[in-house]
C-alpha positions in Angstrom: 6.6 -16.1 -23.6 9.0 -13.8 -21.6 10.0 -14.7 -18.4 12.6 -13.8 -16.1 15.9 -16.0 -16.3 19.4 -16.4 -15.7 22.0 -16.7 -18.5 24.7 -18.6 -17.8 27.6 -20.1 -19.7 27.2 -23.6 -21.1 30.1 -24.8 -18.5 28.7 -23.5 -15.4 25.0 -24.1 -16.4 24.3 -27.5 -14.5 25.6 -26.1 -11.3 23.2 -23.0 -12.1 20.4 -25.4 -12.6 20.7 -27.1 -9.6 21.5 -24.1 -7.5 18.0 -22.4 -8.6 16.3 -25.9 -8.2 17.4 -26.2 -4.6 16.5 -22.5 -4.0 13.0 -23.2 -5.3 13.4 -20.5 -8.2 13.6 -22.6 -11.1 10.4 -22.5 -13.3 9.7 -25.9 -14.2 6.4 -24.5 -16.5 9.1 -23.6 -19.1 12.0 -25.5 -21.0 15.7 -24.6 -20.4 16.9 -23.0 -23.6 20.1 -22.3 -25.2 21.9 -20.7 -28.3 25.6 -21.4 -29.1 27.2 -19.5 -26.4 24.5 -19.3 -23.4 22.0 -21.6 -21.4 19.0 -19.6 -20.5 17.4 -20.8 -17.0 13.8 -19.9 -16.5 13.0 -18.4 -12.9 9.8 -18.0 -11.2 10.4 -14.5 -10.2 13.1 -11.3 -11.0 16.1 -11.7 -8.9 19.3 -9.6 -9.0 21.1 -10.5 -12.3 18.3 -11.9 -14.5 16.8 -11.0 -17.6 14.1 -11.6 -19.6 13.9 -14.4 -22.4 11.0 -15.7 -24.5 10.6 -19.4 -23.3 8.5 -22.0 -24.7 5.9 -23.5 -22.1 6.4 -27.0 -21.2 3.6 -29.6 -22.1 1.3 -29.6 -19.1 2.3 -32.8 -16.5 -1.2 -34.2 -16.6 -1.6 -33.9 -20.3 1.6 -35.8 -20.9 1.0 -38.5 -18.8 -2.6 -39.2 -20.1 -0.9 -39.2 -23.6 1.8 -41.3 -22.3 -0.8 -43.9 -20.6 -3.1 -43.7 -23.4 -0.3 -45.1 -25.7 0.4 -47.7 -23.0 -3.2 -48.7 -22.7 -3.2 -47.5 -18.9 -5.8 -45.8 -17.1 -4.8 -42.5 -15.3 -6.4 -42.6 -12.0 -4.1 -39.7 -10.9 -5.5 -37.0 -8.6 -4.3 -33.2 -7.6 -1.2 -32.9 -5.6 0.6 -30.7 -3.8 4.6 -30.1 -4.0 6.6 -29.8 -1.3 10.3 -29.5 -1.5 11.7 -32.7 -3.6 8.4 -34.6 -2.9 4.5 -34.6 -4.1 1.5 -35.7 -1.9 -1.6 -36.8 -3.9 -4.7 -36.4 -1.9 -6.2 -39.7 -3.1 -5.1 -42.9 -4.7 -2.9 -43.3 -8.2 -1.9 -46.0 -10.2 1.5 -47.3 -9.1 2.0 -48.0 -12.9 2.6 -44.2 -13.6 4.1 -42.9 -10.6 7.5 -43.1 -11.9 6.2 -40.5 -14.9 5.1 -38.2 -12.0 8.9 -38.2 -10.6 10.3 -38.4 -13.8 8.4 -35.1 -15.2 8.1 -33.1 -12.0 11.7 -34.1 -11.1 10.9 -35.4 -7.3 12.6 -37.8 -5.3 9.6 -38.8 -3.4 5.7 -39.3 -3.9 3.2 -39.9 -1.1 -0.4 -40.5 -1.2 -2.7 -39.2 1.8 -4.4 -42.2 3.4 -6.4 -40.2 6.1 -6.8 -36.9 8.0 -4.0 -35.3 10.4 -4.2 -37.5 13.5 -4.3 -36.7 17.3 -3.0 -33.8 19.4 0.3 -34.5 17.9 -1.1 -33.4 14.3 0.9 -36.5 12.7 0.2 -36.7 8.9 -1.4 -40.0 7.6 0.9 -40.6 4.3 2.0 -43.5 2.5 5.2 -43.3 0.6 4.7 -44.9 -2.9 7.8 -44.1 -4.7 11.2 -43.0 -3.4 12.9 -43.6 0.0 11.4 -40.7 2.0 13.2 -39.1 4.6 13.7 -35.1 4.9 12.5 -32.6 2.5 13.4 -28.9 2.6 10.7 -26.3 1.6 11.7 -22.7 1.3 9.3 -20.0 1.6 9.6 -16.2 1.9 13.2 -16.4 2.9 12.9 -19.3 5.4 13.8 -23.1 5.0 11.9 -25.6 6.8 13.4 -28.8 7.1 11.0 -32.0 7.8 10.0 -35.2 7.6 6.5 -35.3 5.7 5.4 -38.7 7.3 6.2 -37.3 10.8 5.1 -33.8 11.1 2.3 -31.4 9.1 3.1 -28.9 6.8 0.2 -26.8 5.1 1.1 -25.0 2.2 -2.2 -23.2 1.7 -1.2 -21.1 5.1 1.8 -19.5 2.8 0.1 -16.1 3.3 -0.5 -16.3 7.0 3.0 -17.4 7.6 4.6 -14.9 5.3 2.3 -12.1 7.1 4.7 -12.4 9.8 7.9 -11.5 8.1 6.4 -8.1 7.7 5.1 -7.2 11.5 7.7 -5.5 13.7 8.4 -7.8 17.1 11.7 -5.8 18.2 12.0 -6.1 21.7 8.8 -7.7 22.1 8.4 -11.2 24.1 6.4 -13.8 21.8 4.8 -17.0 22.9 4.2 -19.4 20.3 1.8 -22.4 22.0 2.0 -24.5 19.0 5.0 -23.7 17.3 5.1 -27.2 15.4 8.4 -27.0 13.1 8.6 -23.1 13.4 5.7 -22.2 11.0 5.3 -18.9 12.1 8.0 -18.4 14.6 11.0 -18.7 12.3 9.3 -15.8 10.0 9.5 -13.7 13.1 12.9 -14.8 14.3 14.5 -14.6 10.8 13.0 -11.0 10.0 12.8 -9.1 13.3 14.5 -8.9 16.9 12.1 -10.2 19.7 13.7 -9.7 23.0 12.4 -13.4 23.8 10.7 -16.2 22.0 9.2 -19.0 23.8 8.1 -22.0 21.9 6.2 -25.2 22.9 4.8 -28.2 20.8 3.3 -31.5 22.0 5.0 -33.5 19.1 8.4 -34.3 19.9 9.2 -34.7 16.1 8.0 -31.2 15.5 10.6 -30.0 18.3 13.5 -31.9 16.5 12.7 -30.3 13.2 12.1 -26.7 15.0 15.7 -27.2 16.5 17.3 -28.1 13.1 15.3 -25.4 11.3 16.6 -22.8 14.0 20.3 -23.8 13.2 20.0 -24.1 9.4 18.4 -20.4 9.4 21.1 -19.2 11.7 19.1 -17.9 14.5 20.6 -15.9 17.0 17.7 -14.6 18.8 17.1 -16.1 22.7 14.7 -18.8 22.6 13.4 -21.4 25.1 12.0 -24.5 23.8 9.5 -26.5 25.3 7.8 -30.1 24.7 4.3 -31.1 25.7 1.2 -29.7 26.3 1.4 -25.8 26.5 -1.3 -25.7 29.2 1.4 -27.5 31.7 4.7 -27.1 30.6 5.0 -23.6 29.7 6.7 -21.1 32.4 4.6 -18.4 34.2 5.3 -15.3 31.9 3.9 -12.4 30.5 4.0 -12.2 26.6 3.4 -9.2 24.1 2.3 -11.4 21.6 0.7 -15.0 21.7 0.6 -17.2 18.6 -2.3 -20.1 18.9 -1.8 -21.8 15.5 -4.2 -24.9 16.3 -7.9 -25.3 15.4 -8.3 -26.4 19.0 -7.1 -23.0 20.1 -10.2 -22.2 22.3 -9.6 -25.0 24.4 -6.3 -23.1 25.4 -7.5 -19.6 26.0 -7.0 -20.1 29.7 -3.3 -20.7 29.7 -2.8 -17.9 27.0 -4.7 -15.3 28.9 -2.7 -16.3 32.2 0.2 -15.4 30.1 -0.9 -12.2 29.0 -1.2 -8.8 30.1 -2.7 -5.5 29.3 -2.1 -4.8 25.5 -0.7 -8.2 24.5 -2.3 -9.3 21.2 -3.2 -13.1 20.8 -3.5 -14.5 17.2 -6.0 -17.4 17.4 -6.4 -19.8 14.5 -9.6 -21.9 14.8 -12.3 -24.0 12.5 -15.8 -22.9 12.7 -18.8 -23.6 10.1 -19.3 -20.9 7.5 -22.5 -19.7 8.5 -20.6 -18.6 11.7 -17.3 -17.4 10.5 -18.2 -13.6 11.5 -19.5 -14.3 14.9 -17.1 -17.1 16.5 -15.0 -14.1 17.5 -17.7 -12.6 19.6 -18.2 -16.0 21.5 -14.3 -15.9 22.2 -14.7 -12.4 23.7 -17.6 -13.6 26.0 -15.6 -16.8 26.8 -12.5 -14.5 28.0 -14.7 -11.9 29.8 -16.0 -14.9 32.2 -12.4 -15.4 33.0 -11.8 -12.1 33.8 -10.3 -10.6 30.9 -11.7 -7.9 28.5 -10.5 -8.6 25.1 -11.3 -7.0 21.7 -11.0 -8.3 18.1 -8.8 -6.0 16.2 -8.8 -8.5 13.2 -10.5 -11.5 11.5 -9.0 -13.1 8.4 -10.3 -16.1 6.7 -7.1 -18.1 6.0 -8.9 -20.8 3.4 -11.8 -22.7 3.2 -11.8 -26.5 4.7 -14.4 -28.6 3.1 -17.5 -27.4 2.0 -18.9 -26.3 5.1 -16.2 -24.9 7.6 -13.3 -22.0 7.5 -10.3 -21.7 9.0 -10.0 -18.4 10.6 -7.4 -16.2 12.0 -8.5 -13.9 14.5 -6.2 -11.5 16.6 -7.5 -10.3 20.0 -6.2 -7.5 22.0 -6.3 -7.5 26.0 -7.8 -4.1 27.0 -8.6 -4.8 30.6 -7.8 -7.5 33.4 -10.9 -7.5 35.9 
């Protein structure tokens, strides 16, 4: 199958493979191939200097492990997984006797299994390390590098489109407030691709703030930023923002703090969880709450981010303050 690739000399192939793996560009679904003179390194997308080459697909990871397990008389109790940097996370238990096979085939350093849901107001993951030494990993997404410890801070790969969307909005000269910044999920896309006049970020999890500061450095952010640790309802300064990001399912409980830092024309991007049958009406409830607080807001965009279980939806609605009573 034809795929984009980099053609490398055999002398420099090892370094090139390491480079593209680190950048998250290596397409592990296909074999790296070579002829008498060159090594062909498959990529997940076209980049400058890449060419097309006909590659042989790798055997599906699950199929290969199933075959190995059958030969060894083992029952594969694996489950679907997600990959984040040099780690994978299984949603449910998996036999420890075959974990190393996933590590070998997927070329990862750490394997975790979920033991529960995201915990508490600090949004701490419930992950158990079952392979490797753990520690930090780097996820590269839409030109931004996110450094994190997966056992200390959350990262949802399912929100990639919402995060990536921020890079296409022009925030030049604006004052931005991110009330649940985490490790910089949304803010880093803005700071990397636009020039806001000021960025104010807050999170209640000290570990998230620790990695946010690391990520500001590794992404070479030069814009003015103010970082606060604690409950955004109490630690944020008096200010007026042009754009407010509320990336938390409990954002409705923080609407007073957001409105107090708004002005006419402010846009508020709220994330919340709602029953499927209410996914197109919850924004009206938010509008009513704001009016009772003395603010007239209108919903200018309402987007489904993803399904959360069989009966709930993760929604992202953007409201604009049109009048203050």
